[in-house]
A tleap script that builds the chain and sets N, CA, C and O, in Angstrom:
source leaprc.protein.ff14SB
mol = sequence {
  NMET PRO LYS PRO ALA ALA PRO ALA SER PRO
  PRO CYS ALA PRO THR PHE PHE ALA THR ALA
  ALA ALA PHE ARG GLN TRP LEU GLN THR HIE
  ALA ALA GLN SER ALA GLU LEU LEU VAL GLY
  PHE HIE LYS VAL GLY THR GLY ARG PRO CYS
  MET THR TRP SER GLU SER VAL ASP GLU ALA
  LEU CYS PHE GLY TRP ILE ASP GLY VAL ARG
  ARG ARG ILE ASP GLU HIE THR TYR SER ILE
  ARG PHE THR PRO ARG LYS PRO SER SER ILE
  TRP SER ALA VAL ASN ILE ALA LYS MET GLU
  GLN LEU GLN ALA ALA GLY ARG MET MET PRO
  ALA GLY LEU ALA ALA PHE SER HIE ARG LYS
  ALA GLY LYS SER ALA ILE TYR SER HIE GLU
  GLN ALA ALA ALA ALA GLU LEU PRO ALA PRO
  GLN LEU CARG
}
set mol.1.N position { 190.874 163.429 162.869 }
set mol.1.CA position { 191.744 163.341 164.018 }
set mol.1.C position { 190.905 162.963 165.246 }
set mol.1.O position { 189.866 163.577 165.490 }
set mol.2.N position { 191.343 161.956 166.024 }
set mol.2.CA position { 190.547 161.528 167.183 }
set mol.2.C position { 190.532 162.588 168.275 }
set mol.2.O position { 191.465 163.376 168.432 }
set mol.3.N position { 189.439 162.574 169.015 }
set mol.3.CA position { 189.318 163.494 170.146 }
set mol.3.C position { 190.295 163.093 171.241 }
set mol.3.O position { 190.555 161.905 171.436 }
set mol.4.N position { 190.831 164.065 171.949 }
set mol.4.CA position { 191.681 163.705 173.090 }
set mol.4.C position { 190.829 163.050 174.174 }
set mol.4.O position { 189.653 163.372 174.344 }
set mol.5.N position { 191.433 162.148 174.882 }
set mol.5.CA position { 190.717 161.457 175.953 }
set mol.5.C position { 190.331 162.446 177.041 }
set mol.5.O position { 191.089 163.352 177.387 }
set mol.6.N position { 189.138 162.247 177.565 }
set mol.6.CA position { 188.688 163.098 178.664 }
set mol.6.C position { 189.558 162.820 179.883 }
set mol.6.O position { 189.927 161.672 180.134 }
set mol.7.N position { 189.884 163.846 180.630 }
set mol.7.CA position { 190.703 163.606 181.819 }
set mol.7.C position { 189.951 162.722 182.808 }
set mol.7.O position { 188.742 162.859 182.995 }
set mol.8.N position { 190.676 161.835 183.420 }
set mol.8.CA position { 190.061 160.963 184.416 }
set mol.8.C position { 189.643 161.801 185.610 }
set mol.8.O position { 190.350 162.721 186.024 }
set mol.9.N position { 188.490 161.469 186.151 }
set mol.9.CA position { 188.061 162.221 187.327 }
set mol.9.C position { 188.977 161.869 188.491 }
set mol.9.O position { 189.385 160.717 188.639 }
set mol.10.N position { 189.294 162.840 189.300 }
set mol.10.CA position { 190.195 162.555 190.418 }
set mol.10.C position { 189.530 161.573 191.378 }
set mol.10.O position { 188.321 161.645 191.599 }
set mol.11.N position { 190.306 160.661 191.948 }
set mol.11.CA position { 189.706 159.704 192.870 }
set mol.11.C position { 189.180 160.431 194.101 }
set mol.11.O position { 189.797 161.373 194.597 }
set mol.12.N position { 188.033 159.977 194.583 }
set mol.12.CA position { 187.489 160.605 195.784 }
set mol.12.C position { 188.261 160.115 197.003 }
set mol.12.O position { 188.835 159.026 196.999 }
set mol.13.N position { 188.261 160.913 198.009 }
set mol.13.CA position { 188.960 160.540 199.244 }
set mol.13.C position { 188.143 159.480 199.972 }
set mol.13.O position { 186.919 159.585 200.037 }
set mol.14.N position { 188.793 158.472 200.515 }
set mol.14.CA position { 188.046 157.443 201.238 }
set mol.14.C position { 187.489 157.979 202.554 }
set mol.14.O position { 188.050 158.883 203.172 }
set mol.15.N position { 186.381 157.395 202.955 }
set mol.15.CA position { 185.782 157.688 204.248 }
set mol.15.C position { 186.149 156.557 205.194 }
set mol.15.O position { 185.921 155.388 204.882 }
set mol.16.N position { 186.714 156.891 206.341 }
set mol.16.CA position { 187.111 155.900 207.334 }
set mol.16.C position { 186.039 155.834 208.423 }
set mol.16.O position { 185.558 156.864 208.895 }
set mol.17.N position { 185.675 154.627 208.811 }
set mol.17.CA position { 184.699 154.414 209.877 }
set mol.17.C position { 185.389 153.663 211.010 }
set mol.17.O position { 185.966 152.597 210.792 }
set mol.18.N position { 185.330 154.214 212.209 }
set mol.18.CA position { 185.970 153.568 213.356 }
set mol.18.C position { 185.237 152.299 213.765 }
set mol.18.O position { 185.841 151.374 214.308 }
set mol.19.N position { 183.919 152.258 213.501 }
set mol.19.CA position { 183.120 151.100 213.896 }
set mol.19.C position { 182.151 150.718 212.790 }
set mol.19.O position { 181.837 151.520 211.910 }
set mol.20.N position { 181.684 149.479 212.852 }
set mol.20.CA position { 180.668 149.023 211.909 }
set mol.20.C position { 179.369 149.806 212.116 }
set mol.20.O position { 178.639 150.059 211.159 }
set mol.21.N position { 179.084 150.184 213.351 }
set mol.21.CA position { 177.875 150.966 213.639 }
set mol.21.C position { 177.910 152.316 212.924 }
set mol.21.O position { 176.875 152.793 212.457 }
set mol.22.N position { 179.073 152.930 212.833 }
set mol.22.CA position { 179.200 154.212 212.129 }
set mol.22.C position { 178.962 154.025 210.630 }
set mol.22.O position { 178.330 154.869 209.995 }
set mol.23.N position { 179.462 152.928 210.064 }
set mol.23.CA position { 179.220 152.630 208.648 }
set mol.23.C position { 177.735 152.362 208.426 }
set mol.23.O position { 177.161 152.831 207.444 }
set mol.24.N position { 177.113 151.613 209.329 }
set mol.24.CA position { 175.684 151.331 209.218 }
set mol.24.C position { 174.885 152.639 209.233 }
set mol.24.O position { 173.932 152.795 208.469 }
set mol.25.N position { 175.271 153.567 210.097 }
set mol.25.CA position { 174.589 154.862 210.161 }
set mol.25.C position { 174.716 155.602 208.826 }
set mol.25.O position { 173.749 156.200 208.354 }
set mol.26.N position { 175.912 155.563 208.214 }
set mol.26.CA position { 176.089 156.202 206.905 }
set mol.26.C position { 175.155 155.550 205.884 }
set mol.26.O position { 174.492 156.246 205.115 }
set mol.27.N position { 175.101 154.230 205.876 }
set mol.27.CA position { 174.239 153.517 204.938 }
set mol.27.C position { 172.768 153.862 205.165 }
set mol.27.O position { 172.027 154.053 204.201 }
set mol.28.N position { 172.337 153.944 206.416 }
set mol.28.CA position { 170.946 154.304 206.710 }
set mol.28.C position { 170.605 155.677 206.147 }
set mol.28.O position { 169.497 155.899 205.660 }
set mol.29.N position { 171.550 156.584 206.216 }
set mol.29.CA position { 171.313 157.957 205.775 }
set mol.29.C position { 171.490 158.142 204.270 }
set mol.29.O position { 170.749 158.910 203.656 }
set mol.30.N position { 172.463 157.450 203.664 }
set mol.30.CA position { 172.858 157.763 202.289 }
set mol.30.C position { 172.677 156.652 201.253 }
set mol.30.O position { 172.712 156.939 200.057 }
set mol.31.N position { 172.489 155.416 201.661 }
set mol.31.CA position { 172.512 154.297 200.705 }
set mol.31.C position { 171.487 154.436 199.587 }
set mol.31.O position { 171.783 154.110 198.438 }
set mol.32.N position { 170.300 154.910 199.902 }
set mol.32.CA position { 169.235 154.974 198.902 }
set mol.32.C position { 169.517 155.970 197.784 }
set mol.32.O position { 169.013 155.805 196.673 }
set mol.33.N position { 170.315 157.001 198.058 }
set mol.33.CA position { 170.561 158.013 197.029 }
set mol.33.C position { 172.010 158.098 196.565 }
set mol.33.O position { 172.351 158.988 195.786 }
set mol.34.N position { 172.861 157.200 197.023 }
set mol.34.CA position { 174.275 157.236 196.634 }
set mol.34.C position { 174.600 156.120 195.652 }
set mol.34.O position { 174.030 155.031 195.720 }
set mol.35.N position { 175.522 156.402 194.739 }
set mol.35.CA position { 175.928 155.420 193.732 }
set mol.35.C position { 177.154 154.626 194.156 }
set mol.35.O position { 177.405 153.543 193.626 }
set mol.36.N position { 177.920 155.153 195.105 }
set mol.36.CA position { 179.120 154.456 195.564 }
set mol.36.C position { 179.674 155.152 196.792 }
set mol.36.O position { 179.318 156.287 197.108 }
set mol.37.N position { 180.558 154.434 197.477 }
set mol.37.CA position { 181.301 155.005 198.592 }
set mol.37.C position { 182.646 154.311 198.649 }
set mol.37.O position { 182.720 153.082 198.650 }
set mol.38.N position { 183.700 155.091 198.696 }
set mol.38.CA position { 185.040 154.554 198.869 }
set mol.38.C position { 185.322 154.543 200.369 }
set mol.38.O position { 185.412 155.592 201.006 }
set mol.39.N position { 185.461 153.331 200.922 }
set mol.39.CA position { 185.670 153.171 202.359 }
set mol.39.C position { 187.144 152.904 202.619 }
set mol.39.O position { 187.753 152.045 201.981 }
set mol.40.N position { 187.708 153.646 203.560 }
set mol.40.CA position { 189.097 153.452 203.948 }
set mol.40.C position { 189.205 152.552 205.167 }
set mol.40.O position { 188.338 152.557 206.042 }
set mol.41.N position { 190.277 151.785 205.210 }
set mol.41.CA position { 190.545 150.867 206.321 }
set mol.41.C position { 191.974 151.083 206.800 }
set mol.41.O position { 192.893 151.231 205.994 }
set mol.42.N position { 192.151 151.099 208.114 }
set mol.42.CA position { 193.489 151.128 208.702 }
set mol.42.C position { 193.921 149.682 208.903 }
set mol.42.O position { 193.144 148.869 209.404 }
set mol.43.N position { 195.137 149.354 208.523 }
set mol.43.CA position { 195.641 148.003 208.747 }
set mol.43.C position { 195.756 147.753 210.248 }
set mol.43.O position { 195.980 148.679 211.029 }
set mol.44.N position { 195.601 146.490 210.640 }
set mol.44.CA position { 195.576 146.114 212.054 }
set mol.44.C position { 196.801 146.618 212.803 }
set mol.44.O position { 196.677 147.097 213.930 }
set mol.45.N position { 197.964 146.522 212.208 }
set mol.45.CA position { 199.204 146.907 212.870 }
set mol.45.C position { 199.314 148.375 213.225 }
set mol.45.O position { 200.192 148.753 214.000 }
set mol.46.N position { 198.439 149.219 212.674 }
set mol.46.CA position { 198.514 150.649 212.973 }
set mol.46.C position { 197.970 150.974 214.352 }
set mol.46.O position { 198.322 152.000 214.935 }
set mol.47.N position { 197.121 150.114 214.873 }
set mol.47.CA position { 196.503 150.384 216.166 }
set mol.47.C position { 195.393 151.416 216.112 }
set mol.47.O position { 194.832 151.771 217.148 }
set mol.48.N position { 195.068 151.902 214.930 }
set mol.48.CA position { 194.000 152.900 214.785 }
set mol.48.C position { 192.656 152.193 214.719 }
set mol.48.O position { 192.547 151.139 214.093 }
set mol.49.N position { 191.631 152.751 215.350 }
set mol.49.CA position { 190.323 152.097 215.349 }
set mol.49.C position { 189.730 152.055 213.946 }
set mol.49.O position { 189.766 153.038 213.207 }
set mol.50.N position { 189.191 150.908 213.603 }
set mol.50.CA position { 188.603 150.736 212.275 }
set mol.50.C position { 187.758 149.470 212.279 }
set mol.50.O position { 188.119 148.475 212.906 }
set mol.51.N position { 186.632 149.513 211.576 }
set mol.51.CA position { 185.856 148.285 211.426 }
set mol.51.C position { 186.658 147.309 210.571 }
set mol.51.O position { 187.565 147.713 209.844 }
set mol.52.N position { 186.326 146.045 210.661 }
set mol.52.CA position { 187.011 145.038 209.855 }
set mol.52.C position { 186.339 144.920 208.494 }
set mol.52.O position { 185.222 145.397 208.293 }
set mol.53.N position { 187.038 144.277 207.562 }
set mol.53.CA position { 186.451 144.046 206.242 }
set mol.53.C position { 185.177 143.219 206.372 }
set mol.53.O position { 184.168 143.540 205.744 }
set mol.54.N position { 185.206 142.157 207.179 }
set mol.54.CA position { 184.037 141.298 207.339 }
set mol.54.C position { 182.848 142.079 207.897 }
set mol.54.O position { 181.717 141.893 207.447 }
set mol.55.N position { 183.095 142.944 208.866 }
set mol.55.CA position { 182.021 143.782 209.414 }
set mol.55.C position { 181.452 144.703 208.338 }
set mol.55.O position { 180.241 144.913 208.275 }
set mol.56.N position { 182.321 145.250 207.496 }
set mol.56.CA position { 181.856 146.165 206.449 }
set mol.56.C position { 180.969 145.443 205.443 }
set mol.56.O position { 179.969 145.996 204.986 }
set mol.57.N position { 181.332 144.210 205.097 }
set mol.57.CA position { 180.520 143.434 204.156 }
set mol.57.C position { 179.165 143.117 204.774 }
set mol.57.O position { 178.139 143.218 204.101 }
set mol.58.N position { 179.149 142.736 206.048 }
set mol.58.CA position { 177.877 142.456 206.722 }
set mol.58.C position { 176.949 143.663 206.646 }
set mol.58.O position { 175.781 143.526 206.284 }
set mol.59.N position { 177.457 144.826 206.981 }
set mol.59.CA position { 176.623 146.035 206.956 }
set mol.59.C position { 176.168 146.358 205.539 }
set mol.59.O position { 175.011 146.719 205.325 }
set mol.60.N position { 177.066 146.231 204.575 }
set mol.60.CA position { 176.706 146.519 203.185 }
set mol.60.C position { 175.600 145.585 202.702 }
set mol.60.O position { 174.651 146.031 202.057 }
set mol.61.N position { 175.713 144.302 203.005 }
set mol.61.CA position { 174.696 143.339 202.588 }
set mol.61.C position { 173.325 143.694 203.156 }
set mol.61.O position { 172.311 143.514 202.482 }
set mol.62.N position { 173.285 144.192 204.378 }
set mol.62.CA position { 172.017 144.572 205.008 }
set mol.62.C position { 171.266 145.622 204.197 }
set mol.62.O position { 170.038 145.694 204.254 }
set mol.63.N position { 171.998 146.430 203.447 }
set mol.63.CA position { 171.399 147.524 202.684 }
set mol.63.C position { 171.407 147.278 201.173 }
set mol.63.O position { 171.101 148.183 200.398 }
set mol.64.N position { 171.755 146.057 200.752 }
set mol.64.CA position { 171.769 145.752 199.327 }
set mol.64.C position { 172.992 146.269 198.604 }
set mol.64.O position { 172.958 146.452 197.387 }
set mol.65.N position { 174.070 146.508 199.326 }
set mol.65.CA position { 175.325 146.968 198.742 }
set mol.65.C position { 176.334 145.830 198.756 }
set mol.65.O position { 176.138 144.822 199.434 }
set mol.66.N position { 177.417 145.999 198.000 }
set mol.66.CA position { 178.463 144.978 197.928 }
set mol.66.C position { 179.833 145.640 197.813 }
set mol.66.O position { 179.970 146.756 197.311 }
set mol.67.N position { 180.827 144.923 198.288 }
set mol.67.CA position { 182.199 145.431 198.231 }
set mol.67.C position { 182.828 145.123 196.885 }
set mol.67.O position { 182.439 144.176 196.202 }
set mol.68.N position { 183.799 145.931 196.520 }
set mol.68.CA position { 184.533 145.736 195.275 }
set mol.68.C position { 185.985 145.404 195.553 }
set mol.68.O position { 186.307 144.734 196.534 }
set mol.69.N position { 186.845 145.873 194.692 }
set mol.69.CA position { 188.264 145.552 194.767 }
set mol.69.C position { 188.955 146.362 195.865 }
set mol.69.O position { 188.696 147.552 196.046 }
set mol.70.N position { 189.828 145.688 196.577 }
set mol.70.CA position { 190.651 146.335 197.612 }
set mol.70.C position { 191.859 146.977 196.928 }
set mol.70.O position { 192.513 146.348 196.097 }
set mol.71.N position { 192.151 148.229 197.281 }
set mol.71.CA position { 193.303 148.934 196.711 }
set mol.71.C position { 194.142 149.545 197.833 }
set mol.71.O position { 193.617 150.111 198.792 }
set mol.72.N position { 195.433 149.415 197.686 }
set mol.72.CA position { 196.377 149.971 198.656 }
set mol.72.C position { 196.391 151.488 198.531 }
set mol.72.O position { 196.461 152.021 197.423 }
set mol.73.N position { 196.326 152.179 199.653 }
set mol.73.CA position { 196.502 153.630 199.672 }
set mol.73.C position { 197.957 153.926 200.006 }
set mol.73.O position { 198.639 154.646 199.275 }
set mol.74.N position { 198.423 153.368 201.108 }
set mol.74.CA position { 199.825 153.488 201.519 }
set mol.74.C position { 200.151 152.293 202.407 }
set mol.74.O position { 199.376 151.340 202.471 }
set mol.75.N position { 201.283 152.336 203.085 }
set mol.75.CA position { 201.693 151.171 203.883 }
set mol.75.C position { 200.800 150.939 205.102 }
set mol.75.O position { 200.888 149.886 205.733 }
set mol.76.N position { 199.948 151.898 205.440 }
set mol.76.CA position { 199.110 151.783 206.635 }
set mol.76.C position { 197.619 151.652 206.339 }
set mol.76.O position { 196.842 151.283 207.219 }
set mol.77.N position { 197.219 151.952 205.108 }
set mol.77.CA position { 195.789 151.990 204.799 }
set mol.77.C position { 195.488 151.395 203.427 }
set mol.77.O position { 196.355 151.298 202.559 }
set mol.78.N position { 194.231 151.004 203.266 }
set mol.78.CA position { 193.732 150.546 201.970 }
set mol.78.C position { 192.276 150.980 201.845 }
set mol.78.O position { 191.663 151.404 202.824 }
set mol.79.N position { 191.733 150.874 200.650 }
set mol.79.CA position { 190.340 151.264 200.438 }
set mol.79.C position { 189.607 150.175 199.666 }
set mol.79.O position { 190.207 149.375 198.948 }
set mol.80.N position { 188.301 150.175 199.837 }
set mol.80.CA position { 187.414 149.282 199.093 }
set mol.80.C position { 186.223 150.113 198.639 }
set mol.80.O position { 185.642 150.864 199.422 }
set mol.81.N position { 185.868 149.974 197.373 }
set mol.81.CA position { 184.718 150.685 196.817 }
set mol.81.C position { 183.465 149.852 197.081 }
set mol.81.O position { 183.422 148.665 196.760 }
set mol.82.N position { 182.463 150.474 197.661 }
set mol.82.CA position { 181.169 149.838 197.902 }
set mol.82.C position { 180.135 150.473 196.985 }
set mol.82.O position { 180.131 151.688 196.786 }
set mol.83.N position { 179.256 149.641 196.428 }
set mol.83.CA position { 178.212 150.113 195.524 }
set mol.83.C position { 176.927 149.330 195.781 }
set mol.83.O position { 176.961 148.240 196.351 }
set mol.84.N position { 175.788 149.897 195.355 }
set mol.84.CA position { 174.559 149.103 195.424 }
set mol.84.C position { 174.707 147.874 194.523 }
set mol.84.O position { 175.283 147.952 193.438 }
set mol.85.N position { 174.193 146.771 194.976 }
set mol.85.CA position { 174.290 145.529 194.210 }
set mol.85.C position { 173.365 145.608 193.001 }
set mol.85.O position { 172.227 146.063 193.115 }
set mol.86.N position { 173.851 145.164 191.845 }
set mol.86.CA position { 173.041 145.121 190.628 }
set mol.86.C position { 172.187 143.853 190.646 }
set mol.86.O position { 172.605 142.841 191.208 }
set mol.87.N position { 170.997 143.892 190.038 }
set mol.87.CA position { 170.149 142.691 190.022 }
set mol.87.C position { 170.820 141.494 189.346 }
set mol.87.O position { 170.506 140.347 189.663 }
set mol.88.N position { 171.732 141.756 188.426 }
set mol.88.CA position { 172.384 140.669 187.684 }
set mol.88.C position { 173.682 140.201 188.331 }
set mol.88.O position { 174.401 139.393 187.743 }
set mol.89.N position { 173.996 140.689 189.525 }
set mol.89.CA position { 175.288 140.355 190.128 }
set mol.89.C position { 175.342 138.913 190.620 }
set mol.89.O position { 174.320 138.275 190.876 }
set mol.90.N position { 176.566 138.430 190.741 }
set mol.90.CA position { 176.813 137.077 191.241 }
set mol.90.C position { 176.810 137.120 192.767 }
set mol.90.O position { 177.366 138.032 193.378 }
set mol.91.N position { 176.179 136.125 193.365 }
set mol.91.CA position { 176.162 135.982 194.820 }
set mol.91.C position { 177.088 134.842 195.195 }
set mol.91.O position { 176.862 133.703 194.786 }
set mol.92.N position { 178.120 135.125 195.963 }
set mol.92.CA position { 179.031 134.073 196.416 }
set mol.92.C position { 178.345 133.243 197.496 }
set mol.92.O position { 177.421 133.709 198.163 }
set mol.93.N position { 178.809 132.015 197.656 }
set mol.93.CA position { 178.278 131.146 198.707 }
set mol.93.C position { 178.496 131.779 200.078 }
set mol.93.O position { 177.651 131.653 200.964 }
set mol.94.N position { 179.620 132.454 200.253 }
set mol.94.CA position { 179.913 133.117 201.533 }
set mol.94.C position { 178.877 134.195 201.822 }
set mol.94.O position { 178.374 134.282 202.942 }
set mol.95.N position { 178.551 135.018 200.826 }
set mol.95.CA position { 177.584 136.089 201.054 }
set mol.95.C position { 176.170 135.550 201.222 }
set mol.95.O position { 175.376 136.138 201.957 }
set mol.96.N position { 175.840 134.456 200.565 }
set mol.96.CA position { 174.531 133.829 200.773 }
set mol.96.C position { 174.425 133.354 202.223 }
set mol.96.O position { 173.396 133.552 202.868 }
set mol.97.N position { 175.479 132.734 202.730 }
set mol.97.CA position { 175.483 132.280 204.127 }
set mol.97.C position { 175.408 133.472 205.083 }
set mol.97.O position { 174.706 133.417 206.092 }
set mol.98.N position { 176.130 134.547 204.765 }
set mol.98.CA position { 176.080 135.751 205.604 }
set mol.98.C position { 174.657 136.313 205.640 }
set mol.98.O position { 174.184 136.740 206.693 }
set mol.99.N position { 173.975 136.313 204.493 }
set mol.99.CA position { 172.611 136.832 204.431 }
set mol.99.C position { 171.690 136.045 205.355 }
set mol.99.O position { 170.859 136.627 206.051 }
set mol.100.N position { 171.835 134.731 205.362 }
set mol.100.CA position { 170.997 133.905 206.231 }
set mol.100.C position { 171.244 134.251 207.696 }
set mol.100.O position { 170.300 134.322 208.484 }
set mol.101.N position { 172.505 134.466 208.065 }
set mol.101.CA position { 172.839 134.835 209.450 }
set mol.101.C position { 172.301 136.225 209.795 }
set mol.101.O position { 171.771 136.437 210.885 }
set mol.102.N position { 172.439 137.163 208.867 }
set mol.102.CA position { 171.964 138.523 209.109 }
set mol.102.C position { 170.442 138.562 209.231 }
set mol.102.O position { 169.901 139.306 210.050 }
set mol.103.N position { 169.751 137.758 208.414 }
set mol.103.CA position { 168.293 137.677 208.519 }
set mol.103.C position { 167.887 137.104 209.868 }
set mol.103.O position { 166.992 137.631 210.528 }
set mol.104.N position { 168.545 136.028 210.275 }
set mol.104.CA position { 168.225 135.389 211.557 }
set mol.104.C position { 168.458 136.341 212.726 }
set mol.104.O position { 167.757 136.275 213.735 }
set mol.105.N position { 169.437 137.221 212.589 }
set mol.105.CA position { 169.750 138.186 213.647 }
set mol.105.C position { 168.855 139.425 213.589 }
set mol.105.O position { 168.951 140.293 214.457 }
set mol.106.N position { 167.987 139.517 212.578 }
set mol.106.CA position { 167.085 140.657 212.450 }
set mol.106.C position { 167.768 141.947 212.035 }
set mol.106.O position { 167.279 143.034 212.343 }
set mol.107.N position { 168.884 141.841 211.344 }
set mol.107.CA position { 169.660 143.035 210.976 }
set mol.107.C position { 169.358 143.558 209.575 }
set mol.107.O position { 169.812 144.644 209.213 }
set mol.108.N position { 168.607 142.812 208.789 }
set mol.108.CA position { 168.382 143.184 207.395 }
set mol.108.C position { 167.447 144.381 207.250 }
set mol.108.O position { 166.507 144.562 208.024 }
set mol.109.N position { 167.739 145.191 206.234 }
set mol.109.CA position { 166.909 146.329 205.870 }
set mol.109.C position { 166.149 145.969 204.590 }
set mol.109.O position { 166.560 145.053 203.877 }
set mol.110.N position { 165.051 146.667 204.283 }
set mol.110.CA position { 164.266 146.318 203.094 }
set mol.110.C position { 165.077 146.260 201.797 }
set mol.110.O position { 164.861 145.362 200.983 }
set mol.111.N position { 165.994 147.185 201.591 }
set mol.111.CA position { 166.788 147.178 200.348 }
set mol.111.C position { 167.663 145.935 200.258 }
set mol.111.O position { 167.833 145.378 199.174 }
set mol.112.N position { 168.213 145.498 201.370 }
set mol.112.CA position { 169.031 144.290 201.383 }
set mol.112.C position { 168.202 143.049 201.118 }
set mol.112.O position { 168.630 142.159 200.384 }
set mol.113.N position { 167.014 142.984 201.713 }
set mol.113.CA position { 166.116 141.850 201.475 }
set mol.113.C position { 165.677 141.813 200.014 }
set mol.113.O position { 165.583 140.741 199.416 }
set mol.114.N position { 165.409 142.988 199.440 }
set mol.114.CA position { 164.998 143.050 198.034 }
set mol.114.C position { 166.124 142.577 197.120 }
set mol.114.O position { 165.882 141.811 196.187 }
set mol.115.N position { 167.342 143.023 197.378 }
set mol.115.CA position { 168.479 142.600 196.551 }
set mol.115.C position { 168.654 141.088 196.624 }
set mol.115.O position { 168.911 140.440 195.610 }
set mol.116.N position { 168.515 140.530 197.813 }
set mol.116.CA position { 168.684 139.086 197.996 }
set mol.116.C position { 167.566 138.317 197.300 }
set mol.116.O position { 167.815 137.267 196.710 }
set mol.117.N position { 166.351 138.823 197.362 }
set mol.117.CA position { 165.224 138.116 196.743 }
set mol.117.C position { 165.290 138.156 195.219 }
set mol.117.O position { 164.681 137.315 194.557 }
set mol.118.N position { 166.018 139.114 194.652 }
set mol.118.CA position { 166.139 139.222 193.193 }
set mol.118.C position { 167.309 138.426 192.622 }
set mol.118.O position { 167.519 138.430 191.409 }
set mol.119.N position { 168.063 137.752 193.465 }
set mol.119.CA position { 169.212 136.991 192.951 }
set mol.119.C position { 168.713 135.842 192.076 }
set mol.119.O position { 167.613 135.324 192.267 }
set mol.120.N position { 169.536 135.464 191.131 }
set mol.120.CA position { 169.218 134.377 190.204 }
set mol.120.C position { 169.976 133.126 190.624 }
set mol.120.O position { 171.152 133.202 190.983 }
set mol.121.N position { 169.316 131.984 190.583 }
set mol.121.CA position { 169.960 130.720 190.968 }
set mol.121.C position { 171.189 130.458 190.110 }
set mol.121.O position { 172.192 129.944 190.605 }
set mol.122.N position { 171.123 130.805 188.831 }
set mol.122.CA position { 172.246 130.588 187.927 }
set mol.122.C position { 173.428 131.500 188.195 }
set mol.122.O position { 174.506 131.305 187.634 }
set mol.123.N position { 173.232 132.494 189.048 }
set mol.123.CA position { 174.315 133.422 189.389 }
set mol.123.C position { 174.629 133.358 190.882 }
set mol.123.O position { 175.115 134.329 191.462 }
set mol.124.N position { 174.352 132.225 191.492 }
set mol.124.CA position { 174.614 132.041 192.920 }
set mol.124.C position { 175.604 130.910 193.121 }
set mol.124.O position { 175.443 129.826 192.560 }
set mol.125.N position { 176.624 131.164 193.921 }
set mol.125.CA position { 177.644 130.162 194.273 }
set mol.125.C position { 178.246 129.510 193.030 }
set mol.125.O position { 178.359 128.287 192.953 }
set mol.126.N position { 178.633 130.345 192.054 }
set mol.126.CA position { 179.156 129.797 190.794 }
set mol.126.C position { 180.658 129.978 190.623 }
set mol.126.O position { 181.218 129.549 189.614 }
set mol.127.N position { 181.320 130.604 191.591 }
set mol.127.CA position { 182.763 130.768 191.463 }
set mol.127.C position { 183.430 129.399 191.481 }
set mol.127.O position { 182.964 128.489 192.166 }
set mol.128.N position { 184.504 129.253 190.742 }
set mol.128.CA position { 185.161 127.949 190.615 }
set mol.128.C position { 185.573 127.373 191.958 }
set mol.128.O position { 185.486 126.161 192.156 }
set mol.129.N position { 186.018 128.207 192.884 }
set mol.129.CA position { 186.444 127.689 194.188 }
set mol.129.C position { 185.271 127.238 195.054 }
set mol.129.O position { 185.479 126.645 196.112 }
set mol.130.N position { 184.039 127.512 194.618 }
set mol.130.CA position { 182.859 127.121 195.378 }
set mol.130.C position { 182.228 125.828 194.876 }
set mol.130.O position { 181.288 125.314 195.483 }
set mol.131.N position { 182.734 125.314 193.791 }
set mol.131.CA position { 182.139 124.117 193.214 }
set mol.131.C position { 182.514 122.895 194.033 }
set mol.131.O position { 183.693 122.647 194.283 }
set mol.132.N position { 181.514 122.132 194.453 }
set mol.132.CA position { 181.733 120.986 195.341 }
set mol.132.C position { 182.384 119.814 194.624 }
set mol.132.O position { 183.255 119.145 195.181 }
set mol.133.N position { 181.974 119.570 193.416 }
set mol.133.CA position { 182.488 118.403 192.699 }
set mol.133.C position { 183.871 118.699 192.134 }
set mol.133.O position { 184.044 119.632 191.350 }
set mol.134.N position { 184.834 117.915 192.527 }
set mol.134.CA position { 186.191 118.062 191.999 }
set mol.134.C position { 186.285 117.329 190.673 }
set mol.134.O position { 185.587 116.340 190.447 }
set mol.135.N position { 187.140 117.813 189.813 }
set mol.135.CA position { 187.339 117.146 188.531 }
set mol.135.C position { 187.962 115.780 188.776 }
set mol.135.O position { 188.886 115.634 189.575 }
set mol.136.N position { 187.444 114.798 188.080 }
set mol.136.CA position { 187.968 113.443 188.240 }
set mol.136.C position { 188.534 112.967 186.915 }
set mol.136.O position { 187.967 113.222 185.852 }
set mol.137.N position { 189.650 112.277 186.991 }
set mol.137.CA position { 190.264 111.701 185.802 }
set mol.137.C position { 189.689 110.312 185.578 }
set mol.137.O position { 189.404 109.597 186.539 }
set mol.138.N position { 189.515 109.920 184.312 }
set mol.138.CA position { 189.079 108.557 184.028 }
set mol.138.C position { 190.127 107.567 184.541 }
set mol.138.O position { 191.314 107.889 184.597 }
set mol.139.N position { 189.690 106.374 184.911 }
set mol.139.CA position { 190.566 105.352 185.500 }
set mol.139.C position { 191.847 105.113 184.701 }
set mol.139.O position { 192.912 105.009 185.310 }
set mol.140.N position { 191.798 105.019 183.354 }
set mol.140.CA position { 193.040 104.767 182.610 }
set mol.140.C position { 194.088 105.871 182.788 }
set mol.140.O position { 195.283 105.603 182.672 }
set mol.141.N position { 193.670 107.076 183.062 }
set mol.141.CA position { 194.614 108.183 183.218 }
set mol.141.C position { 195.180 108.278 184.632 }
set mol.141.O position { 196.110 109.049 184.869 }
set mol.142.N position { 194.642 107.518 185.562 }
set mol.142.CA position { 195.118 107.557 186.940 }
set mol.142.C position { 196.371 106.716 187.151 }
set mol.142.O position { 197.012 106.832 188.196 }
set mol.143.N position { 196.737 105.871 186.187 }
set mol.143.CA position { 197.896 104.979 186.339 }
set mol.143.C position { 199.180 105.708 186.308 }
set mol.143.O position { 200.241 105.095 186.423 }
savepdb mol mol.pdb
quit
């Protein structure tokens, strides 16, 4: 007889940051010893102070972390799971460009620089929407 499935661990409560600076402070204090953080965001229409998604990604990249899937909490909030970037992870063209800007601005931390230096060329800018060359049909099929 098969074992019963282990109960799923209850989801952790998201942490909301009013500013990107507050998220950066959390990363400075906890990034090296934490495996993940569920970050909560207030939707713009709520009028509640909250860093933007783009700001959160910038701060995460500085520390070698990356954002995951966005999930709805309720009609006013959503969450995104942030984790340290794995050495084998894919680097989007957008995040590569962000890294160059963050480096130029002097915002990078050693862990973020290390994660960026370990990226593989074969796993950089490989998403289908990032490919420059569009598929072309042979001339006979264009008629």
